C-alpha positions as CSV (number, residue, x, y, z in Angstrom):
1,X,88.3,113.3,71.4
2,X,85.5,111.4,69.7
3,X,85.4,107.7,70.0
4,X,85.8,107.4,66.2
5,X,89.2,109.0,66.4
6,X,90.6,106.7,69.0
7,X,92.2,104.4,66.5
8,X,93.2,107.1,64.0
9,X,96.8,106.9,64.9
10,X,99.2,104.7,66.8
11,X,100.6,107.0,69.5
12,X,103.7,106.1,71.5
13,X,101.3,105.5,74.5
14,X,99.2,103.0,72.4
15,X,102.3,101.2,71.3
16,X,103.6,100.9,74.9
17,X,100.2,99.7,76.0
18,X,100.0,97.0,73.3
19,X,103.6,96.0,74.1
20,X,102.9,95.5,77.8
21,X,99.8,93.4,77.1
22,X,101.5,91.3,74.4
23,X,104.5,90.7,76.5
24,X,102.4,89.6,79.5
25,X,100.3,87.4,77.3
26,X,103.4,85.7,76.1
27,X,104.8,85.1,79.6
28,X,101.4,84.2,81.1
29,X,100.5,81.7,78.4
30,X,103.8,79.8,78.9
31,X,103.2,79.6,82.7
32,X,99.7,78.4,82.2
33,X,100.6,75.7,79.6
34,X,103.5,74.5,81.8
35,X,101.2,74.2,84.8
36,X,98.6,72.4,82.9
37,X,101.2,69.9,81.6
38,X,102.5,69.2,85.1
39,X,99.2,68.9,86.9
40,X,96.8,67.8,84.1
41,X,94.6,70.9,84.6
42,X,93.1,71.0,81.1
43,X,94.3,71.8,77.6
44,X,92.8,75.2,76.8
45,X,93.6,78.7,77.8
46,X,91.8,81.9,76.6
47,X,92.4,85.5,75.7
48,X,89.3,87.8,75.8
49,X,89.2,91.4,74.7
50,X,85.9,93.0,75.5
51,X,86.5,96.4,73.7
52,X,88.7,95.1,70.8
53,X,88.4,97.9,68.3
54,X,89.1,97.6,64.5
55,X,92.4,95.6,64.8
56,X,94.6,98.2,63.2
57,X,95.2,101.9,63.6
58,X,94.7,104.1,60.6
59,X,98.5,104.1,59.9
60,X,98.3,100.3,59.5
61,X,99.9,99.4,62.9
62,X,98.5,96.3,64.5
63,X,96.7,96.8,67.7
64,X,96.6,94.3,70.6
65,X,94.2,91.6,69.2
66,X,96.5,91.0,66.2
67,X,99.6,91.1,68.3
68,X,98.2,88.3,70.5
69,X,97.1,86.2,67.5
70,X,100.5,86.6,65.9
71,X,102.2,85.3,69.0
72,X,99.8,82.3,69.1
73,X,100.5,81.5,65.4
74,X,104.2,81.4,66.1
75,X,104.0,78.9,69.0
76,X,103.1,75.3,68.1
77,X,101.7,74.5,71.6
78,X,99.7,77.7,71.8
79,X,98.2,77.1,68.4
80,X,96.5,73.9,69.8
81,X,95.2,75.5,73.0
82,X,94.3,79.2,72.7
83,X,90.7,80.2,72.5
84,X,90.3,83.9,71.5
85,X,87.1,86.0,71.8
86,X,87.1,89.6,70.6
87,X,84.1,91.9,71.2
88,X,83.1,95.4,70.3
89,X,79.7,97.0,70.3
90,X,80.5,98.8,67.1
91,X,79.7,96.6,64.0
92,X,82.0,98.7,61.8
93,X,84.9,97.9,64.1
94,X,84.2,94.2,64.4
95,X,83.9,94.0,60.6
96,X,87.3,95.7,60.3
97,X,88.8,93.4,63.0
98,X,87.4,90.3,61.3
99,X,88.9,91.3,58.0
100,X,92.3,92.1,59.6
101,X,92.3,88.7,61.4
102,X,91.5,86.9,58.1
103,X,94.5,88.6,56.5
104,X,97.0,87.3,59.1
105,X,99.4,84.7,57.6
106,X,98.7,81.2,58.8
107,X,95.7,82.2,60.8
108,X,94.1,78.9,59.7
109,X,96.7,76.9,61.8
110,X,95.0,77.9,65.0
111,X,92.9,75.0,66.3
112,X,90.2,77.3,67.6
113,X,89.2,80.0,65.1
114,X,89.0,83.5,66.7
115,X,85.5,84.5,67.7
116,X,84.5,88.1,66.9
117,X,81.3,89.3,68.7
118,X,79.3,92.5,68.5
119,X,77.8,93.1,72.0
120,X,77.5,95.9,74.5
121,X,79.4,95.2,77.7
122,X,77.0,95.4,80.6
123,X,75.0,93.4,83.1
124,X,74.3,90.4,80.9
125,X,78.0,89.7,80.1
126,X,79.0,90.2,83.8
127,X,76.4,87.8,84.9
128,X,77.5,85.3,82.3
129,X,81.1,85.4,83.6
130,X,80.0,85.2,87.2
131,X,78.1,82.0,86.5
132,X,80.8,80.4,84.4
133,X,83.9,78.4,85.5
134,X,86.5,79.8,83.3
135,X,89.6,78.1,81.8
136,X,92.8,80.1,82.5
137,X,92.0,83.4,80.8
138,X,93.7,86.7,80.3
139,X,91.1,89.5,80.0
140,X,91.9,92.8,78.4
141,X,89.3,95.6,79.0
142,X,90.0,98.8,77.1
143,X,86.9,101.0,77.1
144,X,87.1,104.5,75.6
145,X,85.5,106.0,78.7
146,X,83.8,104.3,81.6
147,X,80.6,102.6,80.3
148,X,80.8,98.9,80.8
149,X,83.8,99.0,83.2
150,X,82.7,98.0,86.7
151,X,84.1,96.4,89.9
152,X,81.8,93.5,89.3
153,X,83.2,92.9,85.8
154,X,86.8,92.8,87.1
155,X,85.9,90.4,89.9
156,X,83.8,88.2,87.6
157,X,86.8,87.6,85.3
158,X,89.5,87.0,87.8
159,X,87.6,84.7,90.2
160,X,88.9,81.4,88.7
161,X,92.4,79.9,88.7
162,X,94.8,81.3,86.2
163,X,92.6,84.3,85.3
164,X,94.1,87.8,85.2
165,X,92.7,91.1,84.0
166,X,94.3,94.2,82.5
167,X,92.1,97.2,82.0
168,X,92.6,100.7,80.7
169,X,91.4,103.4,83.0
170,X,90.7,106.7,81.2
171,X,91.5,109.1,84.1
172,X,90.4,112.3,82.3
173,X,86.9,111.0,81.5
174,X,86.5,109.5,84.9
175,X,87.6,112.7,86.6
176,X,85.1,114.7,84.5
177,X,82.3,112.3,85.1
178,X,82.4,111.9,88.9
179,X,80.1,114.9,89.4
180,X,78.0,114.4,86.3
181,X,74.6,113.1,87.2
182,X,74.0,111.6,83.8
183,X,76.8,109.1,84.4
184,X,76.5,108.7,88.1
185,X,75.3,105.0,87.8
186,X,78.4,104.1,85.7
187,X,80.8,105.6,88.2
188,X,79.1,104.0,91.1
189,X,79.5,100.7,89.4
190,X,83.2,101.3,89.1
191,X,83.9,102.4,92.6
192,X,80.8,101.1,94.4
193,X,78.2,103.7,95.5
194,X,79.4,104.3,99.1
195,X,83.1,104.7,98.1
196,X,82.1,106.9,95.0
197,X,80.0,109.2,97.2
198,X,82.9,109.5,99.7
199,X,85.3,110.2,96.9
200,X,83.1,113.0,95.4
201,X,82.9,114.6,98.8
202,X,86.7,114.6,99.2
203,X,87.7,115.9,95.8
204,X,86.3,119.4,96.0
205,X,89.3,121.2,97.7
206,X,92.0,119.2,96.1
207,X,94.4,120.4,93.5
208,X,94.4,118.6,90.1
209,X,97.4,116.6,91.0
210,X,95.9,115.6,94.4
211,X,92.6,114.6,92.6
212,X,94.4,112.2,90.3
213,X,96.4,110.6,93.1
214,X,93.2,110.2,95.2
215,X,91.1,108.8,92.4
216,X,93.7,106.2,91.4
217,X,94.4,105.3,95.0
218,X,90.7,104.7,95.7
219,X,90.3,102.6,92.5
220,X,93.3,100.3,93.5
221,X,92.0,100.0,97.0
222,X,88.5,99.2,95.9
223,X,89.8,96.4,93.8
224,X,91.9,95.0,96.6
225,X,89.1,95.3,99.1
226,X,86.9,93.3,96.8
227,X,89.2,90.3,96.8
228,X,92.2,90.3,94.3
229,X,95.4,91.0,96.3
230,X,97.6,92.1,93.5
231,X,96.9,95.4,91.7
232,X,99.6,97.3,89.7
233,X,98.9,100.6,87.9
234,X,101.0,102.1,85.1
235,X,100.6,105.7,84.2
236,X,100.6,107.3,80.7
237,X,101.2,111.0,80.3
238,X,100.4,113.2,77.3
239,X,103.0,114.1,74.7
240,X,104.2,117.1,76.6
241,X,104.8,115.0,79.7
242,X,102.7,117.3,81.9
243,X,99.2,115.8,82.0
244,X,98.1,112.3,82.7
245,X,96.0,110.7,80.0
246,X,95.2,107.3,81.4
247,X,96.4,104.3,83.4
248,X,96.8,100.6,82.7
249,X,95.7,98.6,85.7
250,X,96.8,95.0,86.2
251,X,94.7,92.8,88.6
252,X,95.6,89.2,89.7
253,X,95.2,86.8,92.6
254,X,98.7,85.4,91.8
255,X,102.0,86.7,93.1
256,X,103.7,85.0,90.1
257,X,101.6,87.0,87.7
258,X,102.2,90.2,89.7
259,X,106.0,89.5,89.6
260,X,105.9,88.9,85.8
261,X,103.9,92.0,85.1
262,X,106.0,94.2,87.4
263,X,109.2,93.2,85.5
264,X,107.5,94.0,82.2
265,X,106.1,97.4,83.3
266,X,109.5,98.2,84.8
267,X,111.2,97.6,81.4
268,X,108.6,99.7,79.6
269,X,109.0,102.7,82.1
270,X,110.3,105.8,80.6
271,X,113.1,106.2,83.2
272,X,114.5,104.3,86.2
273,X,116.4,106.5,88.6
274,X,118.9,104.3,90.6
275,X,117.6,101.3,88.8
276,X,114.1,101.7,90.3
277,X,111.5,101.9,87.5
278,X,109.2,104.9,87.6
279,X,106.1,103.0,86.3
280,X,105.1,106.5,85.3
281,X,103.4,107.0,88.6
282,X,102.4,110.3,90.0
283,X,104.5,111.7,92.9
284,X,102.9,110.2,96.0
285,X,102.0,111.7,99.3
286,X,101.1,110.4,102.7
287,X,97.4,110.7,101.8
288,X,97.9,107.9,99.3
289,X,99.9,105.2,101.1
290,X,99.5,102.6,98.3
291,X,100.9,105.0,95.7
292,X,103.4,106.4,98.2
293,X,105.0,103.0,98.6
294,X,105.2,102.8,94.8
295,X,107.4,105.9,94.7
296,X,110.1,105.1,97.2
297,X,113.7,105.4,95.8
298,X,116.3,102.7,96.0
299,X,118.2,104.6,98.7
300,X,115.5,103.9,101.2
301,X,115.3,100.2,100.4
302,X,118.3,99.1,102.5
303,X,117.0,101.0,105.5
304,X,113.5,99.6,105.1
305,X,114.9,96.0,105.0
306,X,117.1,96.4,108.1
307,X,114.2,97.8,110.1
308,X,111.5,95.5,108.9
309,X,113.5,92.2,109.2
310,X,115.5,93.1,112.4
311,X,116.5,90.0,114.3
312,X,115.5,87.6,111.6
313,X,117.3,85.3,109.2
314,X,115.6,84.6,105.9
315,X,116.4,83.5,102.4
316,X,116.8,86.2,99.8
317,X,113.8,85.0,97.9
318,X,111.6,85.2,101.0
319,X,112.7,88.7,101.7
320,X,111.8,89.7,98.2
321,X,108.4,88.0,98.2
322,X,107.4,89.4,101.6
323,X,108.5,92.9,100.9
324,X,107.9,93.8,97.2
325,X,104.2,93.8,96.9
326,X,102.8,97.4,96.4
327,X,106.3,98.7,96.1
328,X,108.2,99.5,92.8
329,X,111.2,97.3,93.5
330,X,112.0,94.2,91.3
331,X,114.1,91.2,92.4
332,X,117.4,92.7,91.0
333,X,116.9,95.8,93.2
334,X,116.8,93.6,96.3
335,X,119.9,91.6,95.3
336,X,121.8,94.9,94.7
337,X,120.8,96.4,98.0
338,X,121.5,93.2,100.0
339,X,125.0,93.0,98.3
340,X,125.6,96.6,99.4
341,X,124.5,95.9,103.0
342,X,126.8,92.9,103.1
343,X,129.7,94.9,101.9
344,X,129.1,97.5,104.6
345,X,128.9,94.8,107.3
346,X,125.2,95.6,108.1
347,X,124.0,92.1,107.5
348,X,125.4,88.5,107.4
349,X,125.1,86.2,104.4
350,X,125.9,82.6,103.9
351,X,129.0,82.0,101.9
352,X,128.6,82.8,98.2
353,X,130.6,83.7,95.2
354,X,131.7,87.3,94.8
355,X,129.3,89.6,92.9
356,X,126.5,87.1,93.0
357,X,123.4,86.9,95.2
358,X,121.4,83.7,94.7
359,X,117.8,83.3,95.7
360,X,118.6,80.6,98.3
361,X,121.2,82.6,100.3
362,X,120.3,83.1,103.9
363,X,120.5,86.7,105.1
364,X,120.8,87.6,108.8
365,X,119.6,91.0,110.0
366,X,120.9,92.3,113.4
367,X,118.5,93.1,116.1
368,X,117.8,96.8,116.8
369,X,118.3,98.1,120.2
């Protein structure tokens, strides 16, 4: 697929991607503005898209930049605070994007006019972010392939308070490029050289499915090893549902942000057996412990809790917070399972109304002999 054709149509995958980003921006911006109001931490927040594209697909559907601006226009508080920067190295795309922005109804009500830049994402932009103290910012990085996407870039944009990053990971092109000497430098920047070399050495005997699992596992682990604790991938398959096209990767230092994004991704998942969202992840194996945890079914959750918290008494909310990271379960899953365990007499719970399970309830787990 040529880069010029990327925006030729709005596929279902593209719509889901834009929906996830727009929903997270909406929730994130409300949290940031509320925190700023309570603690007097400034009056500006920002949204930056480093590979913004032309603004609309060829069928006229709005892409992510316009969806974000439309949400800002509709919110009186956000109109006074949001700074937006949209960048693309292709002048034709930035011209198209600027025109689409100008056509948005009431775009003039934004206090800060959207900035549209035409720059190549590389060392200069990364260094600039590393040296800046950023206002709370949501970064969206959606390169067509891999050029410009690096571990340094991700770390440079999430280092400050309130800053989160969502980036598109084109698995097919990364997979093809790992052994291509012409792009070795770009791939080393994404995984770091030592990890990238180790990854290349391990991929040879693996099946295509194992290669994908291993590459995504290594990417998530590389990000976590570099600092940000919360990493959440969401997989997109092709129209036939047999091959993976790409992944959307969320990165944050905030458990609150992780919790919000997990709920959004869960709702956008194509299916949820037993109420546990698929997140469109690949089937996991013991070789990929991070992704393996993200594929555990709800039937296992009760057993996991009874074993992990044996002999302890904790609030429901603390059980959830301590256990959910790197696993697919959302808060409702924990409440449902704890209710089942109580009904079976396997745990004790402070008195509460029937068919409810509030965050503050204390749960007692029996010791295991």
